[in-house]
C-alpha positions as CSV (number, residue, x, y, z in Angstrom):
1,M,-105.4,14.2,11.1
2,L,-103.3,11.0,11.1
3,L,-104.9,9.8,7.9
4,E,-104.3,13.1,6.1
5,S,-100.6,13.0,7.1
6,T,-100.2,9.5,5.9
7,K,-101.9,10.3,2.6
8,C,-99.5,13.3,2.1
9,N,-96.5,11.1,2.8
10,V,-97.6,8.5,0.3
11,M,-98.3,11.1,-2.3
12,G,-94.8,12.6,-1.7
13,E,-93.2,9.2,-2.1
14,D,-95.1,8.5,-5.3
15,L,-94.1,11.8,-6.8
16,S,-90.4,11.3,-6.1
17,E,-90.5,7.8,-7.6
18,Q,-92.2,9.1,-10.7
19,K,-89.5,11.8,-11.1
20,K,-86.7,9.2,-10.8
21,R,-88.4,7.0,-13.4
22,M,-88.7,9.9,-15.8
23,G,-85.0,10.8,-15.3
24,R,-84.0,7.2,-16.1
25,V,-86.1,7.2,-19.2
26,R,-84.5,10.4,-20.5
27,E,-81.0,9.0,-19.8
28,K,-81.9,5.9,-21.8
29,E,-83.2,8.0,-24.6
30,K,-80.0,10.1,-24.6
31,C,-77.8,7.0,-24.6
32,G,-79.8,5.5,-27.4
33,D,-79.4,8.6,-29.5
34,Y,-75.6,8.6,-28.7
35,E,-75.2,5.0,-29.7
36,A,-77.1,5.5,-32.9
37,L,-75.0,8.5,-33.8
38,R,-71.8,6.5,-33.0
39,K,-72.8,3.6,-35.2
40,A,-73.7,5.9,-38.0
41,R,-70.3,7.7,-37.9
42,I,-68.5,4.3,-37.9
43,L,-70.4,3.2,-41.0
44,E,-69.6,6.6,-42.7
45,N,-65.9,6.2,-41.9
46,Q,-65.8,2.7,-43.2
47,A,-67.5,3.7,-46.4
48,R,-65.1,6.6,-46.8
49,L,-62.1,4.3,-46.4
50,E,-63.5,1.8,-48.9
51,S,-64.1,4.6,-51.4
52,L,-60.5,5.8,-51.0
53,G,-59.2,2.2,-51.2
54,V,-57.2,2.4,-48.0
55,A,-58.4,-0.9,-46.7
56,N,-57.4,-2.7,-49.9
57,T,-54.0,-1.1,-49.9
58,V,-53.3,-2.2,-46.3
59,S,-54.2,-5.8,-47.0
60,Q,-52.1,-5.8,-50.2
61,L,-49.1,-4.4,-48.3
62,R,-49.4,-7.1,-45.7
63,Q,-49.5,-9.8,-48.4
64,Q,-46.5,-8.3,-50.2
65,A,-44.6,-8.2,-46.9
66,K,-45.4,-11.8,-46.2
67,K,-44.2,-12.8,-49.7
68,Q,-40.9,-10.8,-49.3
69,Q,-40.1,-12.5,-46.0
70,Q,-37.8,-15.4,-46.7
71,P,-37.6,-18.3,-44.3
72,R,-34.6,-18.2,-42.0
73,T,-32.0,-20.8,-42.8
74,H,-29.7,-22.1,-40.2
75,P,-26.6,-23.4,-41.9
76,K,-24.9,-26.2,-40.1
77,K,-21.2,-25.7,-39.1
78,L,-18.9,-28.3,-40.6
79,Y,-16.2,-29.3,-38.2
80,G,-13.0,-30.9,-39.4
81,L,-12.7,-34.6,-38.7
82,T,-9.7,-35.2,-36.6
83,P,-8.6,-38.6,-35.3
84,L,-9.7,-39.2,-31.7
85,R,-7.0,-39.1,-29.1
86,R,-6.4,-42.3,-27.3
87,S,-4.2,-42.9,-24.3
88,Q,-0.9,-44.7,-25.1
89,R,-1.1,-46.6,-21.9
90,I,-4.3,-48.3,-23.1
91,N,-2.7,-49.2,-26.5
92,N,0.4,-50.6,-24.6
93,L,2.7,-48.1,-26.2
94,T,5.7,-46.6,-24.4
95,P,5.3,-42.8,-23.9
96,P,7.9,-40.5,-25.4
97,P,10.8,-39.6,-23.0
98,F,10.2,-36.5,-20.9
99,Q,12.1,-33.4,-22.2
100,P,12.3,-30.5,-19.8
101,S,11.5,-27.2,-21.4
102,T,14.2,-24.7,-21.5
103,P,13.5,-21.6,-19.3
104,I,12.9,-18.4,-21.2
105,K,15.5,-15.8,-20.2
106,Q,13.7,-12.6,-19.3
107,E,15.5,-9.4,-20.2
108,K,16.1,-7.0,-17.4
109,K,14.2,-3.8,-17.5
110,V,16.3,-0.7,-18.1
111,T,15.0,2.5,-16.7
112,V,18.0,4.8,-17.2
113,C,18.7,6.6,-20.4
114,E,22.3,5.4,-20.5
115,E,20.9,1.8,-20.7
116,K,22.5,0.8,-17.3
117,E,20.8,-1.1,-14.6
118,E,19.5,1.3,-12.0
119,E,20.3,0.9,-8.4
120,Q,17.7,1.0,-5.6
121,R,16.3,4.5,-5.4
122,P,14.9,6.2,-2.3
123,A,11.2,6.0,-1.7
124,N,10.9,9.8,-1.9
125,A,12.6,9.8,-5.3
126,P,11.1,7.0,-7.5
127,F,11.9,6.9,-11.1
128,I,9.1,7.9,-13.5
129,N,9.0,7.8,-17.3
130,L,7.6,11.2,-18.1
131,S,6.1,12.5,-21.3
132,N,5.7,16.1,-22.3
133,A,2.0,16.1,-21.3
134,D,3.0,15.1,-17.7
135,L,5.2,18.1,-17.4
136,L,2.5,20.5,-18.1
137,L,1.2,22.3,-15.0
138,S,-1.1,25.2,-15.1
139,A,0.1,28.6,-13.8
140,E,-2.6,28.6,-11.2
141,S,-1.5,25.2,-9.8
142,S,2.2,26.1,-9.8
143,A,1.4,29.4,-8.0
144,R,-0.6,27.7,-5.2
145,R,1.8,24.8,-4.8
146,C,3.6,26.4,-1.9
147,D,0.4,27.6,-0.1
148,S,0.3,24.7,2.2
149,K,3.5,23.1,3.4
150,G,1.8,20.5,5.6
151,R,0.3,18.1,3.0
152,G,0.6,20.2,-0.2
153,S,-2.1,22.0,-2.2
154,V,-1.8,20.5,-5.7
155,Y,-2.8,16.9,-6.4
156,N,-0.7,15.2,-9.1
157,P,-1.1,11.5,-9.8
158,V,2.1,11.3,-11.8
159,L,4.7,13.3,-9.9
160,G,3.1,13.3,-6.5
161,I,4.4,10.8,-4.0
162,C,1.8,9.0,-1.8
163,C,2.1,9.5,1.9
164,H,1.7,6.2,3.9
165,F,-0.7,7.7,6.4
166,C,-3.0,10.2,4.6
167,R,-2.5,8.5,1.2
168,Q,-2.5,11.9,-0.6
169,K,-0.5,12.1,-3.9
170,K,0.2,15.8,-3.8
171,L,3.2,17.9,-4.7
172,C,5.0,19.1,-1.6
173,G,4.9,22.8,-0.6
174,E,8.7,23.2,-0.1
175,E,10.0,26.1,-2.2
176,D,13.5,24.5,-2.7
177,C,12.1,21.1,-3.9
178,K,13.4,20.5,-7.4
179,R,11.3,17.4,-7.9
180,C,7.9,19.1,-7.3
181,G,9.0,22.6,-8.6
182,N,11.1,21.7,-11.6
183,F,9.8,18.2,-12.3
184,D,13.3,16.6,-11.9
185,V,12.6,13.0,-11.2
186,N,16.2,12.3,-10.2
187,E,15.9,14.6,-7.2
188,P,14.2,13.5,-3.9
189,C,11.1,15.2,-2.7
190,L,12.0,17.5,0.2
191,G,8.5,17.3,1.6
192,K,8.5,13.5,2.0
193,T,10.5,11.2,4.3
194,D,12.6,8.2,3.2
195,C,13.6,5.3,5.5
196,S,17.4,4.6,5.5
197,V,16.8,0.9,6.0
198,C,13.8,-0.3,3.8
199,H,13.5,2.6,1.3
200,S,9.9,1.5,0.8
201,S,6.6,3.3,0.6
202,T,5.7,2.5,4.2
203,G,8.4,4.9,5.3
204,V,7.1,7.9,3.3
205,F,5.3,10.5,5.4
206,C,4.4,14.1,4.6
207,R,5.3,17.0,6.9
208,A,1.8,17.2,8.5
209,C,1.5,13.4,9.2
210,L,5.0,13.2,10.5
211,K,4.4,16.0,13.0
212,I,0.9,15.1,14.1
213,R,1.2,11.3,14.2
214,Y,4.8,10.9,15.3
215,G,5.9,14.2,16.7
216,E,8.9,14.7,14.4
217,E,9.9,17.6,12.2
218,I,10.7,17.1,8.5
219,E,13.9,19.3,8.8
220,E,15.3,17.0,11.4
221,V,14.5,13.9,9.4
222,R,16.1,15.4,6.3
223,K,19.3,16.1,8.2
224,N,19.4,12.7,9.8
225,K,20.6,10.3,7.1
226,E,20.1,7.3,9.3
227,W,16.4,8.0,10.1
228,T,14.3,4.8,10.2
229,C,10.5,4.4,9.9
230,P,8.3,2.9,12.7
231,H,8.2,-0.4,10.8
232,C,11.9,-0.9,10.8
233,I,12.2,0.3,14.5
234,E,9.8,-2.4,15.5
235,A,11.4,-5.0,13.3
236,K,14.8,-4.3,14.7
237,G,13.5,-4.5,18.3
238,I,14.7,-1.0,19.2
239,N,11.3,0.0,20.6
240,P,8.6,-2.7,20.2
241,H,5.8,-0.3,21.3
242,W,6.7,2.4,18.7
243,I,4.4,1.1,15.9
244,C,2.9,2.6,12.8
245,N,-0.5,4.1,13.7
246,S,-1.9,4.3,10.1
247,S,-5.3,2.8,9.6
248,I,-3.9,0.1,7.2
249,C,-1.3,-1.1,9.7
250,L,-3.6,-1.0,12.7
251,R,-6.2,-3.1,10.8
252,K,-3.6,-5.6,10.0
253,R,-2.9,-5.9,13.7
254,K,-6.7,-6.3,14.3
255,M,-6.7,-3.0,16.2
256,P,-9.3,-0.2,15.6
257,P,-8.0,2.9,13.8
258,T,-7.4,5.9,16.2
259,G,-9.1,8.4,13.9
260,I,-8.4,12.1,14.7
261,A,-6.7,11.4,18.1
262,V,-4.3,14.4,18.0
263,Y,-6.5,16.6,20.1
264,R,-6.9,13.9,22.8
265,A,-3.2,13.2,22.8
266,R,-2.4,16.9,23.3
267,E,-5.0,17.3,26.0
268,M,-3.4,14.4,27.9
269,G,0.1,16.0,27.5
270,Y,1.5,13.7,24.8
271,K,3.7,14.9,21.9
272,S,1.9,13.0,19.2
273,V,-0.6,10.1,18.6
274,A,2.3,7.6,18.5
275,H,3.4,8.6,22.0
276,L,-0.1,8.2,23.3
277,L,-0.4,4.8,21.6
278,M,3.0,3.7,22.9
279,E,1.9,4.5,26.5
280,E,-1.3,2.6,26.1
281,L,0.5,-0.4,24.8
282,K,2.9,-0.3,27.7
283,R,0.1,-0.2,30.2
284,G,-1.7,-3.1,28.4
285,K,-4.8,-1.1,27.4
286,C,-4.1,-2.1,23.8
287,K,-2.8,-5.5,22.5
288,I,-0.4,-5.8,19.6
């Protein structure tokens, strides 16, 4: 029984090997037929190209292109021959006497139509040279200008006055403002403050920033002709802890910006962020 089983196994292995060999032979025959057909097609294509004269024309075109190409010439630049400069000290020559140059007189800029020197203008009424294109405002923008009285609703890079805190160049939302409504540059903006001391851009605040950050109303500031900005109050020594809490000024003092601190200030019972910051400075929690 064992011998018969071993004979059957050997016979099965021989049959499988024979099948594999036959498959390889057939594959070789197929590959040989494919290679022969491929070489025959290549020869046919070459003969066809030679009969049409394509190969000759390609070689002729290449030769003509080489003949037409001219060698590049690099012309040399000729520089003018100038005498070399030599120090007069080396040649033992006395240098020419020093002659001071006459200062050029700069003409003063005139910004008024009557050609008169303009006086210092308030920060909320800067002079602007306007063109007809700057005065064009769409009906939609003019209609929604008074929608928001806090910071304004219409951005205008020409007529808008930049707030020192929010840095938004928007037209104010005041209905009676002739500057933002009628584009009269000689009138002050009613929605922006102006410091009576410095008249600079650091004293310009919009209605919303003035209320939230400093606890003041724009109507009261407008009536008070001697209103001063936090920078001038600190500079004069009136209240050294009443400082400007804008991110620019706080970074200059190496203090972190407060961010949106109005909710924390109101929860703690303070009128504005400036009042909260003033108390923290008095207690020594913050250093100026």
